[in-house]
C-alpha positions as CSV (number, residue, x, y, z in Angstrom):
1,X,3.1,-10.6,-28.6
2,X,0.7,-8.3,-27.3
3,X,2.6,-4.7,-27.3
4,X,-0.4,-2.3,-27.4
5,X,-3.1,-2.5,-25.1
6,X,-6.0,-0.5,-24.4
7,X,-8.0,-0.8,-21.1
8,X,-11.5,-0.1,-20.6
9,X,-11.9,-0.1,-16.6
10,X,-9.6,1.2,-13.7
11,X,-9.4,-2.6,-12.3
12,X,-8.0,-4.0,-15.6
13,X,-5.7,-1.1,-15.6
14,X,-4.3,-1.4,-12.1
15,X,-4.0,-5.3,-12.8
16,X,-1.9,-4.8,-16.3
17,X,0.4,-2.4,-14.2
18,X,0.5,-5.0,-11.4
19,X,1.8,-7.3,-13.7
20,X,4.5,-5.2,-14.7
21,X,2.9,-4.7,-18.3
22,X,2.1,-0.9,-17.9
23,X,4.6,0.0,-20.5
24,X,2.1,-2.0,-23.0
25,X,-1.0,0.4,-22.0
26,X,-1.4,3.0,-24.7
27,X,-5.2,3.9,-23.8
28,X,-7.2,4.2,-20.6
29,X,-10.5,5.6,-19.7
30,X,-11.2,8.7,-17.6
31,X,-11.7,6.9,-14.5
32,X,-8.6,5.2,-14.5
33,X,-6.2,6.7,-12.0
34,X,-4.0,4.2,-10.6
35,X,-1.1,3.9,-10.5
36,X,0.0,7.3,-11.0
37,X,1.8,6.6,-14.0
38,X,-1.7,6.0,-16.0
39,X,-2.0,9.8,-16.0
40,X,0.5,10.1,-18.9
41,X,-1.6,7.8,-21.2
42,X,-4.3,8.9,-23.7
43,X,-7.9,8.7,-22.5
44,X,-10.4,7.2,-24.5
45,X,-13.5,8.6,-22.5
46,X,-15.6,7.0,-20.1
47,X,-15.3,3.4,-19.2
48,X,-19.0,2.7,-20.1
49,X,-19.1,4.7,-23.4
50,X,-15.6,4.4,-24.9
51,X,-15.1,6.6,-27.9
52,X,-14.3,4.0,-30.6
53,X,-12.5,6.5,-32.8
54,X,-9.9,7.2,-30.3
55,X,-9.5,3.6,-29.2
56,X,-8.9,3.0,-33.3
57,X,-6.3,5.6,-33.6
58,X,-4.4,4.0,-30.9
59,X,-4.1,1.0,-33.1
60,X,-4.1,-1.4,-30.1
61,X,-3.3,-5.2,-30.5
62,X,-5.8,-6.0,-27.9
63,X,-8.6,-4.0,-25.9
64,X,-9.5,-5.5,-22.3
65,X,-13.2,-4.7,-20.8
66,X,-15.8,-5.9,-18.5
67,X,-18.5,-8.3,-19.7
68,X,-21.1,-6.7,-18.1
69,X,-20.5,-3.3,-19.5
70,X,-18.7,-4.0,-22.9
71,X,-20.5,-7.3,-24.2
72,X,-22.7,-5.0,-26.1
73,X,-19.7,-3.7,-28.1
74,X,-18.5,-6.8,-29.4
75,X,-20.0,-6.3,-33.0
76,X,-18.4,-3.4,-33.2
77,X,-15.1,-4.2,-32.4
78,X,-15.5,-7.0,-34.5
79,X,-16.4,-4.7,-37.6
80,X,-13.3,-2.5,-37.1
81,X,-11.2,-5.6,-36.6
82,X,-10.0,-4.9,-32.8
83,X,-9.4,-7.6,-30.6
84,X,-11.5,-7.6,-27.6
85,X,-11.2,-9.7,-24.6
86,X,-13.5,-9.5,-21.6
87,X,-13.8,-10.6,-17.9
88,X,-16.5,-11.0,-15.5
89,X,-15.5,-11.9,-11.7
90,X,-18.2,-12.1,-9.4
91,X,-15.8,-13.1,-6.3
92,X,-12.4,-12.9,-5.0
93,X,-11.3,-16.2,-6.3
94,X,-12.6,-15.1,-9.9
95,X,-10.5,-12.3,-9.8
96,X,-7.5,-14.0,-9.2
97,X,-8.3,-16.6,-12.0
98,X,-8.9,-13.6,-14.2
99,X,-5.5,-12.5,-13.4
100,X,-4.1,-15.8,-14.4
101,X,-6.0,-15.9,-17.7
102,X,-4.6,-11.9,-18.4
103,X,-1.1,-13.4,-17.9
104,X,-1.7,-16.1,-20.4
105,X,-3.3,-13.3,-22.8
106,X,-0.3,-11.2,-22.5
107,X,2.5,-13.9,-22.3
108,X,3.4,-12.7,-19.0
109,X,2.0,-16.2,-16.9
110,X,5.2,-16.2,-14.4
111,X,4.3,-12.8,-13.3
112,X,0.9,-13.3,-13.0
113,X,1.3,-16.5,-11.0
114,X,3.6,-14.6,-8.6
115,X,0.9,-11.6,-8.3
116,X,-1.8,-14.3,-7.5
117,X,0.4,-16.2,-5.1
118,X,0.8,-13.2,-3.1
119,X,-2.8,-12.1,-2.9
120,X,-3.8,-15.7,-2.2
121,X,-1.4,-15.8,0.8
122,X,-2.7,-12.6,2.1
123,X,-6.3,-13.9,1.7
124,X,-5.3,-17.1,3.4
125,X,-4.0,-15.4,6.5
126,X,-7.5,-13.3,6.5
127,X,-9.5,-16.4,6.1
128,X,-8.1,-18.0,9.2
129,X,-8.6,-14.6,11.3
130,X,-12.3,-15.0,10.0
131,X,-12.6,-18.3,11.0
132,X,-11.7,-17.6,14.8
133,X,-14.8,-15.4,14.7
134,X,-17.9,-17.3,15.9
135,X,-20.8,-17.2,13.5
136,X,-23.0,-15.8,15.9
137,X,-20.4,-13.2,17.1
138,X,-20.3,-11.7,13.2
139,X,-21.6,-8.4,12.0
140,X,-24.5,-8.0,9.8
141,X,-23.3,-5.8,7.0
142,X,-24.8,-4.0,4.0
143,X,-22.8,-2.2,0.7
144,X,-24.8,0.9,-0.2
145,X,-24.0,2.1,-3.6
146,X,-26.5,4.8,-3.7
147,X,-29.4,6.2,-2.0
148,X,-32.2,8.3,-3.0
149,X,-35.4,9.2,-1.6
150,X,-37.1,6.0,-0.4
151,X,-34.9,3.5,-2.6
152,X,-31.3,2.4,-2.4
153,X,-28.9,0.3,-4.5
154,X,-27.2,-2.4,-2.5
155,X,-24.8,-5.3,-3.1
156,X,-26.1,-8.5,-3.7
157,X,-25.1,-12.3,-4.0
158,X,-24.3,-11.7,-7.6
159,X,-21.9,-9.3,-7.1
160,X,-18.1,-9.1,-6.0
161,X,-18.4,-6.6,-3.5
162,X,-20.9,-9.3,-1.7
163,X,-18.1,-11.6,-1.5
164,X,-15.7,-9.1,-0.4
165,X,-18.0,-8.7,2.5
166,X,-17.9,-12.3,3.2
167,X,-14.1,-12.8,2.9
168,X,-14.0,-9.9,5.3
169,X,-15.8,-11.7,7.9
170,X,-19.2,-9.7,7.5
171,X,-22.7,-11.3,7.2
172,X,-24.6,-10.0,4.4
173,X,-27.9,-8.7,4.8
174,X,-29.0,-8.9,1.1
175,X,-28.8,-12.8,1.0
176,X,-32.2,-13.5,-0.4
177,X,-32.1,-11.2,-3.2
178,X,-30.6,-12.9,-6.2
179,X,-29.1,-10.3,-7.9
180,X,-26.0,-8.2,-8.4
181,X,-27.0,-4.8,-7.6
182,X,-30.6,-4.6,-6.7
183,X,-32.7,-1.6,-6.1
184,X,-34.7,-2.0,-2.8
185,X,-36.9,0.3,-0.9
186,X,-35.7,2.1,2.3
187,X,-38.3,0.0,4.3
188,X,-36.7,-3.4,3.3
189,X,-33.4,-1.8,4.4
190,X,-34.7,-0.5,7.4
191,X,-36.2,-4.2,8.1
192,X,-32.6,-5.7,7.6
193,X,-31.2,-3.2,10.0
194,X,-27.7,-4.1,9.2
195,X,-25.2,-3.4,12.3
196,X,-22.7,-1.8,10.0
197,X,-23.2,-0.4,6.5
198,X,-20.5,1.5,4.1
199,X,-20.8,3.6,1.0
200,X,-17.9,4.9,-1.3
201,X,-16.7,8.1,-2.8
202,X,-14.9,11.3,-2.0
203,X,-18.0,13.5,-0.9
204,X,-17.6,14.9,2.6
205,X,-21.2,15.5,3.5
206,X,-22.4,12.0,2.7
207,X,-22.4,10.5,6.1
208,X,-23.3,13.7,8.0
209,X,-26.3,14.1,5.6
210,X,-27.5,10.4,6.6
211,X,-26.8,10.8,10.3
212,X,-29.0,14.2,10.1
213,X,-31.9,12.3,8.1
214,X,-34.8,11.3,10.5
215,X,-35.6,7.8,8.8
216,X,-31.8,6.7,8.8
217,X,-31.0,8.0,12.3
218,X,-33.6,5.2,13.3
219,X,-31.1,2.4,12.1
220,X,-28.5,0.5,14.4
221,X,-25.7,1.3,12.5
222,X,-26.3,5.0,12.6
223,X,-27.1,4.9,16.2
224,X,-23.7,3.1,16.9
225,X,-21.9,5.2,14.6
226,X,-21.1,2.2,12.4
227,X,-21.3,4.1,8.9
228,X,-18.0,4.2,6.8
229,X,-17.0,5.6,3.7
230,X,-14.4,3.9,1.8
231,X,-12.3,5.2,-1.2
232,X,-14.2,3.9,-4.6
233,X,-10.5,2.4,-5.4
234,X,-10.9,-0.1,-2.7
235,X,-14.8,-0.7,-3.0
236,X,-15.6,-0.7,-6.6
237,X,-12.5,-2.3,-8.6
238,X,-12.0,-6.2,-9.2
239,X,-8.1,-5.6,-9.1
240,X,-5.4,-6.2,-6.7
241,X,-6.9,-3.8,-4.4
242,X,-9.5,-6.1,-3.8
243,X,-7.6,-7.9,-1.0
244,X,-6.9,-4.6,0.4
245,X,-10.7,-4.0,0.7
246,X,-11.3,-7.4,2.3
247,X,-8.3,-6.7,5.0
248,X,-9.7,-3.3,5.5
249,X,-13.3,-4.5,6.1
250,X,-12.0,-7.0,8.5
251,X,-10.3,-4.3,10.6
252,X,-13.1,-2.2,10.7
253,X,-15.7,-4.8,11.9
254,X,-13.3,-6.5,14.4
255,X,-10.4,-4.4,15.5
């Protein structure tokens, strides 16, 4: 039985708690903030650079992480004799499959199946709503992760955020770039000219700053006021809230 778990990402932490196994979590990252109970758990520093000494002192039976961020740490964990299991979901459906796999790892398959069944039911309802929107009436969308001067980082086809946009009824403008999070020049973004784009974070000045910028003000989304800022807990995580994000996106696009 896996009784002591260290989670290396907020998404995994949320999932473990959603599966009813939060009492087994003995270590989290500084970015883990949901559910509120996580604030009582010891921190092992940042999710992209965990403190191996802190992890060792927690004596975990298993550490759960993200392939893209933690694959490089496999030799380190192996040397220390700590079991490391990695996930790498790139779509909503892969998120569900990983939840089921986590259920098997933690010997709580029934709980995982119940959680996934509920999430899939909600997605089925959303899929039906999206199907009612004619293809030529769907809104073109971009997810902007970062913007600095003449370049941006956007969500490409290899990212789960791209799939969330599709499942929420949006038409991604980045279809032709076969990457997860490509960096593109602003000129390229301007040529795409999405009808709506969204960012994340808690900074209150981000959208006003974009609206005040002469270059951004020429974009259709800025002219029509279709710029949105969502909480990182919705946009950036592959836990149960991924369904909330897809539903929120649909409501934002078509309400």
